[in-house]
N, C-alpha and C positions, 0 to 999 in steps of 0.2 A: 566849287571850291577853289580857293584862291591860295597857291603853296604859300607865298610870302607871307600870306595874313596869318596861316595857320602856323609857320615859325614864329611870328612876332608874337600873337597869343601866348603859344604854348612856352617859349623861353621867357617870357616876362612872368608867366606864373611860376615856374622852377625857379628863377632867378629871385622871388619874393615870397612863395609859398613853399616850394617843394620838399624841404627836407622833411618836415612834420609828415608830409603825404608819405614819404618814402619809407619812412621808420619801421613799417611793417612788412614791407615786400623787400626784403634782400636776401640773400643766402645765408642759411640754409633752407629758407622758404622762397617758394616758387611764386606765391599769392597766399590768399586764404585757404588753408587746410590742406596744403599740399606741401612736402617737403623733401630736400636733397636727401636727408637723413634715412626716409622709407624708399625712396626711389632708386636712390642710387644710380642716378645716370649718368654722372662724371664719370665714377671709377675713380683710378690712380691718376692724378693729374701731375705727380712729380715729374717735374725737367719738362713739361708743356709749355708751348707759348700759348697765350689765351689773350683774347680780346673782349671786350665787353660792351656791347651795343646799349647806349642810355647807361652809363655807369653811374650817375647820381653822385651821391657824396663819398663813394669808394669803399661802402661796408662789404660790398659784394667781391671786390678786388681784394680787399684783406681776407676773406673767406679762403679765396684760391692761393694768396700770397702763403698763408698760414698752411696751406697743404702742398707746399714746396713747388708750385708753378715755377718755372724759370722764366718766363718774361710775362709781365701784366701790361697790359693797353687798354684803356678805356675812352670811349666816346660819347660826347654827351652834347646836347644843343644848348646847355646853360654854362655860361662862364663863372657863374656863382658856385655852381655844384662843382664844376672841377677846381674852384679854388678850395671850397671844403674837403673835396676828395685830396686833393695834394696835401692838405695839412692831416687830415685822418691817417692817411696811409706814413706820413712821415712820423708820425706820433706811434705807430705801429713798427716803425723801423722796416718800413717797406718802400719801394719806388714804382712808379708806373709810367710809361707813357700816356699821356693825356691830350685828347684831341678835342676842341670845340669846332662841332659843325652837324648840320643837320645829316640823320644816317642816309639821306638818300643821295648826298653829294660828294663827288670825288673830293678825297682830302690827304692824298698822300699815304694812304695805309698801304703796306708793301701788299702784294700779290703772291698767292701759293705760299705762304709764309705761316699760317697758325694751324695748330692742331686743335686748338676749339675756337669758335666764336661763341658767346651767349647772351642772351637778353632776357632781364628778369622784370616783367612787367613794363617792357618800354617799346616792343615792337611795333604794338598797335598804333601809335603815335604817328608811323609814318604817313605822308602822304602820297607814296609810291611803292606799293608792298612788292610787286612784282620786279621793279627796279632794285629796291633795297636788298631783297633774297639774292639776284643776281650779283651784286655787289659784296653780299658775305660771302657767297660761292666763290668768287675771285679771290678773297683773303686767304680762304682756306688750303691747304693742300691736300692732294688727292686723298680720298678716305678721311679727311676730316669732319669733325662733327660740330653741327650747329643745334645749340639746345635754347629754348626761349620759351615763357610763359606769358599769359594774358588772362583778362577776364574772358569767361566762357560766355560765348555768344546769347546763351540762353537766359544766363542772369542778366543781362540787360533788357530783356522783353518783358520781365514778369514783376509785377507788385502786388503788394498785399492788401487787399479789402475785405474786411469783416472776417476776419483768420483765416482768409483764404487765398491763396496765389492764384492771379490771373494773367493773363496776357494783355499787354497794354499798347505793344507795337508790333507790325509783322517781324517774324525772324528773317525775313529775306529783305529788310530795309537796310542799307548801307549807306544812305545819306549821312552827312556832316553835320554836328548839332554841336551845343555850347553845354559844359557841364560845369557844377560847382562841387569840387570834391570834398567829402565830409561835411559839407554846408558850411563850408568857410567862404571868405570874400576871395574873390578872384575866381578867372573862368579858365576853361581849356576845350581844345576843339579836338573833337572826336568821333570816329567813324566805327559803327559796330559790324565787324566782317562776319561772314558766316564761315563756319569749318571750313567749307570745301573751299571756300576762297583762300585760305591760307593754304591748305593741302596742294590744291593745284597750283599755286604760285610757287611752291617749292619744288612741284615737279619739273614746272617750266624754268626754273632755275638750276635743274640737274641734281637734285636731292632726292634720296630715296629715304623714305620714314622707316626709323627703325622701332620706335616706340612712342605713344602717345598716352597721355595720363589725364584722367577726369575725374577721378574718383576720390571722395572726402576721405580724408583720414580719421577715422574713428578716436585714434589715440590724441589728436590734437582737439576733436570736436568735444570730446568728453571733458576736457579743461576749459570751454568757454561756458558762458552763461547760456542757458537751454533757451532762454526766452529772447535773447539777443537777435536782431532782424537776420544778422548775416548768417548765425548759426541755425536759425529756424529754415533759412532757405538751403544750407549745405547739407540738410538732413534728406532733402526732396530732390534737389538738381546740383548740378557741378558748378561751382562759382568760378573756378580756375581750371584752366588746361594747359598741359605743358605737351611739347613737340621735341624730340630727339631724332635728328636727320643725319645722314652721312651724305656726303659730296661724292659724288661716280666719278 
């Protein structure tokens, strides 16, 4: 895996295709069938300093701003996404400090500063999970909270064949590969990490896990077409996971 190649592939995708792909994965949703309205992981954020990793077009920052966070910061690998985020937040009467950088790299974000760092379906793009978690820990105050969501690794291992779900790849395979989201043109580079990989990397970075969510919310499931592939999957196994961790 070549980091620079991954950066170039993924930033090009987000510059050209990312807006449509991001539409369904912004707060209050953590991903498919999991919501902040149900989980209540953030609690009261009024007066809090917040940094979003992979902020995209700014809709999750808007959600936090409307809940009276005192400072909004966002990081993203895509200049185009950040331009859209600035426009969107300005239209909402909000402002944020926006930084274009890979999440793995030093980019002059203040240390021991934030009450919350969060990432909605973005942390999995990192090429250096342990290094990224160490950086996130450095941004947070003591007892600061880190919340992130991503596609559940089981979801990526299973395909439907003859009306049955079967494994088509080993759960333990964390090699990088190319994927075309939603069958559209354009590719992303991706690695499917085990849950233990995330948990162990958090521990090494000095976090303690306070909560993990991998349940499918029935209230959301009931609003979906039961024959849709994602809905059928969500009835049987988790398609999204969320972790809330605290910096020691």
